N, C-alpha and C positions, 0 to 999 in steps of 0.2 A: 550382437557384441560378438566380435569372430575372434578375437584371443584371448585364450583361458589359461591358468597354470594349470602343470600336469598334477594336481591333486585328483587322485580317485573320486568315482562317489561309490560309494557301499553300495550291495544290493539293500541292504535292509532300509537306503534312503530312497533308491529306486521303485521299492514298492510301495513306498508310501508316495511317491510322485504317481505312480501307476494307479492309487487306490485314488488321487485326486481325480484323475482322469475317468476313472470309472463313476464317479460321482455326477460327472455331468448329464445334463439332458438324453434321453435319447428314443427317437422315434417308435413310440409302438412297445418300448423295452425288447427292442429286436437286437440291442449293442452292435449294430449290424459295424463294426471296428475292431482293428487289433492293430498292437505294437511290436514289432520286432528290433530287440536293442541288439545289437553290432559292435562287437569286439576283437573277432579277429581280424590282426592285422591286416592279411592278403583280401581277408573279406572287403576291412573299410578301404584298402586301396581300390578295389575295382567298381565300388559301389563309386567312389569319387573320380575316377576313370568317366564313368557313366553320367556325372553330374556335373560337367566342368571344369575337373580338376579343383573343387574349391578346396583351399589348404584347409578350412575350418572342421572338413569332416574327418581328415585325419588326425587330428590335434586337440579335438574336444573330448574330455574325459567319458562324454555320454554320447554318443549316437543312435538317435531311434528312427525308424520309419513306421510311419503311420498309414494304414492301411485301412481303404472301404473292403468291408470281408461280410460277402453275400454268401462262403462257403460254409461258415459255421452252420446258420442258418438251413441251409440247403441240405446238411448231412442229419443236422435233426429230424428235419423234418421226413426226411428220406425213410427212417429209423420206426416211424409212424406212417410208413406207407403211404405218405403225400407226397404227390407229385406238385414243387413251387415251380408253376410253370410263369411267375408274375416277377421272376428276378432277374430276366432281360428287359426289364421295363427301364424307362429315363424314370420313372418316379423312385424305385428300387436304387437306381444307381445314385441316385441325390439324397435317397434318406440315407445310402452309405459313404457318402463325401460329406454332408453334413454330420453324422454322427461322428466321423472320424476327428474334423474339422473342431468342434463342440471340444472333444475328448483333448485334442491336442493342446487348445487355448488353456483350458482347465488345470491342465497339467502344466502349464506354463505359468500361470499367475501363481500355484503353488511353489514353483521351482526359485521364483524371481521374490518368493516372502521367505524364501529361504537364503539368498545373498547369489544365486547361481544368474549366470547371465542364460540367454538361448539366441537362437540362429535359425529359422525357417531356411530350408532348402528345397524351393519351387523345381531345380534343376531336377530332380528327380523326375520326373516326368519328360525330359528331354530324349532317352533312350530307355523306354518303358520294355522292351522285350529284352535289353540287357538285365536289367533290372528283377527282371522275373525268372531270369534262370541265378542269377547271384545268389537271390532269395529265395527260390524254389517254389515261388507262389503258385500255388493250388487255382483251379476255376473259379472264379467268380468274387478275383480279389482284383484290388490294386491298389498299386504304392500311390498314395497322393500327395504326399509331401514326406522329405525328412527332418530333423529337429536336431540342432545340436544345442549341449548343455554343459555348464562349465564354471565354476568361479572366474571370473573376471580377472585377465590379466593385469599387473599393478600397473601398468604402462596403457593399459588399455581404457580407452574413454568414447562413448559413443554417444553423440548430440543428437537430441530429439529432431527429430525429420517433420519440421512443419506440416501441417494437414488441413485440408481444406475449411474453407470457412463453413460454419455449422447452415447458412443459410443455403450450401449449395449438396448439402446434404440432408438435411430438415425439413420436410415439406409438412404443411397440415393439410388432409384432405384429400387431395389430388395432386400428379405432378405439375411441376411447373411450363410453362409453354418454350420458359426461357431457361439459362444456364449464363452463368458471367466467368470466365477465368481470372479473369484482368487483374482481381487483388491477387489471388492465389498466386498465378505465375510472377508477380510481383516479390516477395514475400521467396517464392521458391530460387527465384534467380539470385536475391542476395543472400541464400544460405547456400546456392552452389558454389556462387562467388566466396565466401568464406572457406568452404571445405575445400578449395582450390578445385573445384572440378569443373568442367564444363560450362559456363552461365551464357552464351551466345545465344541459345536458344531456349525459349519458355518451356516450362511443365509441359503446357500442356501440346505442345508442338512435338517433345519428346516422347508424350506417352501416344501420340498418335502414328509415331514411327514402329514404337513397340508394337501396334496392335495390327502391324502388315503383315501377311503371311513370312516374309521373309524377317522379321521380329521375334518368331514363334521358338527360334533354335530348335528347331525339329518338332515340337507338338500338336506340329498343324496337323500331323498323319494320329494323332492319339486315336482316332474312331477305330480305324481297322484294329488296334492293338484292342481296345475296349473290347469288341465284337467277337474275338479269337478268344477274350476271358469269358464270354457268354454276359455279357452286358452291355447295355445300350443299344440292342438287335431292333428293340420297340418303343 
């Protein structure tokens, strides 16, 4: 949902949503995520500019940025004289991203149950150095995605986008030797046509182009940023 009513969301409601996020599972109870709420119009504008100028970032009553946050556990470990030399590993980066994702989706479920609409902002990763500066992110943190929340506008309508058939995602015992996109390509082409979108290419071809280096919107250079943040060095 990308169009919202200009209805503010009170702090006590946001507190409930954050509590829902905190109820999510977390690896080893490390709780290696944080969330930053951005209300200041100038900061919103700066974030939007770093995220392909997506209008909903500016118009959503509530805009959140979810972080993989290993900074906090580092500070707590140092307090006890422990040098946490495992924070730069692929494992701990994965823990932070998974924790942030689980927390965000739990918040989303709570928000939608309360009648709000949401939109994830993956473009938060397009210009991570800019985002780091805007949000003053310390070492061992990374902005995984943004999240818009608000009451859907009266004229807003979001059709449910079809998903792959279960036989393409649900396997038993072992991974299959062959996958087939034909059935889903046909459904998606019909959906694209109904939505007035380009339906000349099948979903599988569009997806192939999306994972070219040229389709990553700058995110192909993300590793350098992460390593500069003390993440994914090993």
